[in-house]
N, C-alpha and C positions, 0 to 999 in steps of 0.2 A: 115337888120339885123335880128339875130335867137335869140334862149333861149339857155340858158346856165345852166346844171342842175348839181350841187354837190352831190353825192351822196359817198356811201360807204356800202359793204355788208351789210347786217343786217337792213340799217335805213328804209328800208320799200319807196325808192326812185324806185324802179322798177315799182309801181303803177304810178308815175308819167313818168317815161321813155315811160312804154307800151302806156299811154295815148296820148306821144307826139307822136309816133310811130304810132298809130292809125290815129292819125289826120293828118299825114305827113307832121308835122311841121317841120321846120329845127331848128336841137338842137345840141348842142356842151354837150357831159358828160364827165365832171370831174370827176374820180373816186378819192378818197381821201385812200390813203396807209393805215390809222389807223384802228384799229380793235374797233368794238362797244365797248362801256364801257370803253374805253380809252380816254383820252382829245384832242381835235385837237388843232391843232397848234395856236400858238397865233396871227399868221398873219391873222387865217382865219375870226378872229374877226371883220376885214374891211368887209367880204361878209357877215356874221349874228352876231351880236354882242351878239347874246346869244350861237353862237356855236353848233347850233343844226343842225341836216341833215334830210330829205334831205331839198335842198335849190335851188330854182328855179328864174333865174334873167331872165324877162321880156325884151322883146327887146327894151323897153323904159328904162330900168336899175332899174326900179323897183324890189322888192323881194317879194318871196313867202315863207316862211319856213313851216318846219314838214308836215305833210300830206296835209295839207291843200294846198301846193305847187300841 
């Protein structure tokens, strides 16, 4: 199983993406279409109830949010 990173331009997820690449960890990048400052889709609430980005889904299914990811 691999990591899944939810991101959009301007959210700060590039730091997490860079760390995953440097660690050579397998991951899937999910780029969301919305622009910074616009609300995320309500369906995203299942991934992160606070609807904030970035979100890193760990191989065990747990999530890390914001830049703590």
